[in-house]
C-alpha positions in Angstrom: 27.1 175.4 117.1 25.7 172.5 115.4 22.6 172.6 113.2 20.9 169.2 113.3 20.7 166.5 115.6 22.7 163.7 115.2 19.7 160.3 116.0 21.4 157.9 117.8 18.0 156.0 119.7 18.7 152.3 120.3 15.1 150.6 118.6 15.6 148.1 121.2 14.5 148.7 124.7 16.2 145.6 126.4 16.7 142.0 124.9 16.4 138.4 126.9 18.4 135.9 125.0 16.7 135.6 121.6 14.3 137.8 122.1 14.1 141.5 122.2 11.6 144.1 123.2 11.3 147.3 120.8 10.1 150.5 121.3 7.8 150.2 118.4 6.0 147.2 119.7 5.7 149.3 122.8 4.2 152.5 121.1 1.8 150.4 119.0 0.7 148.5 122.3 0.5 151.8 124.5 -1.5 153.2 121.6 -3.8 150.0 121.7 -4.3 150.0 125.2 -5.2 153.6 125.8 -7.7 153.7 122.4 -9.3 150.5 124.4 -10.0 152.3 127.2 -11.1 155.4 125.7 -13.5 153.4 123.5 -14.6 151.8 126.6 -15.7 155.1 127.9 -17.5 156.2 125.5 -19.4 152.8 124.9 -20.3 153.3 128.7 -21.3 156.6 128.3 -23.9 156.1 125.8 -25.2 152.5 127.4 -24.2 150.1 125.1 -22.7 146.5 126.1 -19.1 146.0 127.6 -18.5 143.0 125.3 -19.2 145.2 121.9 -15.7 146.8 122.8 -13.7 143.8 123.2 -15.3 142.2 119.8 -14.0 145.6 118.4 -10.7 145.6 119.6 -10.1 142.2 118.2 -11.7 143.4 114.7 -9.3 146.6 114.3 -6.0 144.7 115.6 -6.4 141.7 113.4 -7.5 144.0 110.3 -4.7 146.7 111.3 -2.1 144.2 111.3 -3.4 142.3 107.8 -4.2 144.9 106.1 -1.6 147.1 106.8 1.2 144.4 105.5 -1.0 143.5 102.6 -1.3 147.3 101.7 2.5 147.3 101.6 2.5 143.8 99.3 -0.1 144.9 97.1 1.0 148.8 96.9 4.3 148.6 97.2 6.4 145.6 96.5 4.2 143.1 94.7 7.3 142.7 92.1 9.1 141.2 95.1 6.5 139.2 96.8 4.5 137.5 93.5 7.8 135.3 93.9 8.4 135.2 97.3 4.5 134.7 98.5 6.0 133.2 101.9 7.7 136.4 103.0 4.1 137.9 103.3 3.6 136.3 106.7 6.6 137.5 107.5 5.4 140.5 109.4 7.9 140.6 111.8 10.9 141.4 109.0 9.0 145.0 108.3 6.7 146.4 105.8 3.2 148.0 106.9 1.3 150.4 105.0 -1.0 152.7 106.5 -3.3 153.1 103.9 -3.8 149.0 104.1 -4.6 149.4 107.2 -7.4 151.6 107.1 -9.0 149.9 104.2 -8.7 146.4 106.6 -10.3 148.4 109.1 -13.0 149.8 106.7 -14.0 146.0 106.2 -13.5 144.9 109.4 -15.9 147.8 110.6 -18.1 146.5 108.0 -18.3 143.0 109.4 -18.3 144.6 112.9 -21.5 146.5 112.5 -23.5 143.4 110.7 -22.7 141.1 113.1 -22.3 142.9 116.4 -23.9 146.0 117.0 -26.8 145.9 113.8 -26.0 149.8 113.3 -24.7 151.7 110.4 -21.1 151.5 109.6 -20.4 155.6 110.4 -21.8 155.0 113.7 -19.1 152.9 115.1 -16.3 155.0 112.8 -17.4 158.1 114.6 -16.6 156.5 118.4 -13.8 154.5 116.9 -11.7 157.2 115.6 -11.6 159.2 118.5 -8.6 157.7 119.9 -7.0 156.5 116.7 -4.7 159.9 115.9 -3.3 158.9 119.4 -2.3 155.6 118.1 -0.9 157.0 115.0 1.4 159.5 116.7 2.7 156.6 119.0 3.2 154.2 116.1 5.0 157.0 114.3 7.2 157.8 117.4 7.9 154.3 116.9 9.4 155.1 113.5 11.4 157.2 114.6 13.2 155.0 117.2 13.5 152.4 114.5 15.0 155.5 112.7 12.9 154.7 109.3 10.5 156.7 107.6 12.3 160.1 107.3 12.7 162.8 104.8 14.9 164.2 102.4 17.5 166.7 103.4 17.3 170.2 105.2 19.0 172.8 106.7 16.4 173.2 109.9 18.1 173.1 113.0 15.6 170.0 113.8 17.1 168.3 110.9 18.2 164.8 111.8 21.3 162.9 110.7 20.0 158.8 111.6 23.1 157.2 111.5 21.5 153.9 112.5 20.0 153.6 109.9 21.6 152.0 106.4 19.2 154.0 104.1 20.7 157.2 105.7 24.2 155.8 105.3 23.7 155.1 101.6 21.6 158.1 100.1 23.1 161.0 102.6 26.2 160.1 103.6 28.4 157.7 101.1 31.8 158.7 102.2 30.7 157.3 105.7 31.8 161.0 107.2 29.0 162.0 109.8 30.0 165.2 109.5 29.7 165.2 105.7 26.5 163.8 105.9 23.3 165.6 105.4 20.6 166.3 107.9 17.1 165.4 107.2 13.5 166.1 107.8 12.3 164.0 110.8 9.4 163.1 109.2 8.0 160.9 111.7 7.5 163.6 114.0 5.8 165.9 111.6 3.0 163.5 111.1 3.1 162.6 115.1 2.3 165.8 116.0 -0.5 166.4 113.2 -2.0 163.2 114.4 -1.4 164.6 118.1 -3.8 167.4 117.1 -6.3 165.3 115.4 -6.7 163.5 118.4 -7.3 166.5 120.7 -9.7 167.6 117.8 -11.6 164.3 118.0 -12.0 164.1 121.7 -13.2 167.8 122.0 -15.8 167.1 119.2 -17.4 164.0 120.8 -16.8 165.0 124.2 -17.8 168.7 124.5 -19.5 168.8 121.1 -21.8 165.7 121.0 -20.2 165.4 117.6 -21.3 161.7 117.8 -25.0 163.1 117.1 -24.0 164.2 113.7 -23.6 161.0 111.4 -20.2 161.1 110.0 -19.0 164.2 111.2 -16.2 163.0 113.6 -14.9 160.2 111.0 -14.7 163.0 108.3 -12.8 165.2 110.3 -10.5 162.0 111.1 -10.0 160.9 107.6 -9.1 164.8 106.5 -6.9 165.2 109.3 -5.0 162.1 108.6 -4.4 162.4 104.6 -4.4 166.1 104.3 -1.3 165.9 106.5 -0.1 162.7 104.9 -0.4 164.1 101.3 1.3 167.3 101.9 4.4 165.9 104.2 5.0 163.4 101.7 6.5 166.0 99.5 9.6 166.1 101.9 9.4 162.4 103.0 11.7 159.8 101.0 9.8 157.1 98.7 9.3 153.7 100.3 10.3 151.7 96.9 12.9 153.2 94.1 10.1 153.0 91.7 8.1 155.6 93.2 11.1 157.9 92.1 9.5 157.3 88.6 5.9 157.7 89.6 7.1 161.2 90.9 8.8 162.6 88.1 5.9 161.7 85.8 3.1 162.9 88.2 4.8 165.0 90.7 3.0 162.7 93.3 4.4 159.3 95.1 1.7 156.1 96.2 1.5 157.3 99.5 -0.2 160.7 98.2 -2.1 159.1 95.6 -3.5 156.3 97.9 -4.5 159.5 100.1 -6.6 161.5 97.5 -9.9 159.3 97.7 -9.7 159.3 101.6 -9.6 163.2 101.6 -12.3 163.2 98.7 -14.4 161.0 101.2 -13.6 162.8 104.3 -14.4 166.3 103.0 -17.7 164.7 101.7 -18.8 163.0 105.2 -18.2 166.5 106.6 -20.3 168.1 104.3 -23.2 165.6 104.5 -23.1 165.7 108.3 -23.4 169.5 108.3 -26.5 169.3 106.3 -28.1 166.9 108.4 -30.3 167.4 112.0 -28.4 166.0 114.7 -30.1 162.8 115.9 -30.2 163.3 119.9 -28.1 160.3 122.1 -28.9 159.2 125.8 -25.8 159.4 128.0 -26.6 156.9 130.5 -23.2 156.6 131.3 -23.3 152.8 132.3 -23.2 149.9 130.6 -26.2 147.9 128.8 -27.3 144.7 131.0 -26.4 141.9 128.6 -28.3 139.7 130.1 -31.7 141.8 129.9 -30.7 142.4 126.3 -30.6 138.6 125.8 -34.1 137.6 127.0 
């Protein structure tokens, strides 16, 4: 009986001529569409304008893509991109960093809060992040379908041999015989399951506990739920760039872990802060605000 899984999934769902539809793109789109619907319900529940959701979606999508791309460029591979600036725009070639996406969203929410809602940033974050755990999980399932971002060797029965990955062949099966290659940690699934759990917790906090009445509580829990698992799972994950091996040797951590620490600290601080402040009651009219009256 084999104690590993041979992962052979095709990253492409189907192709039409030179156009291909990939599982990663589908997962990304589903996550954003479901997230959009959930934020719509949140804003409707609290009686805010429906147009606020559309604006937030645009800010978030642009910030996620731009931030994640620039995060990869500057945090992981600036040595290459500084001499190939035109490659920065070629997002379809791969190379996105979740920490950069997070920073991009923080910047976007700053401008969104000033220009659209005129409410504190934490008010926006406490509502925006409720579905983000689901979005993050869908993206990790997309990474699984791409046979990317996996971990090091394992003897666990759910270890996978990523036979569609050149990285796997190079690192773990140099003799080109699948049976001799090492099974690896499916770290995409580890992260996806953690993020699905976080999604459930954020749903419970907002809909059942009304923790939107504690400024920063849901956002703080979200930061902890995203970056603590990320920090731990990095110990069994392959580094994104070779130079991180030297970083691991010197301080025991890779770039992903170092970048996670500030977010973990911020999350803990926000939770403690929220618990020491009184609730601010929120009305729940369960209908969108009449924007025509607001304009008057």
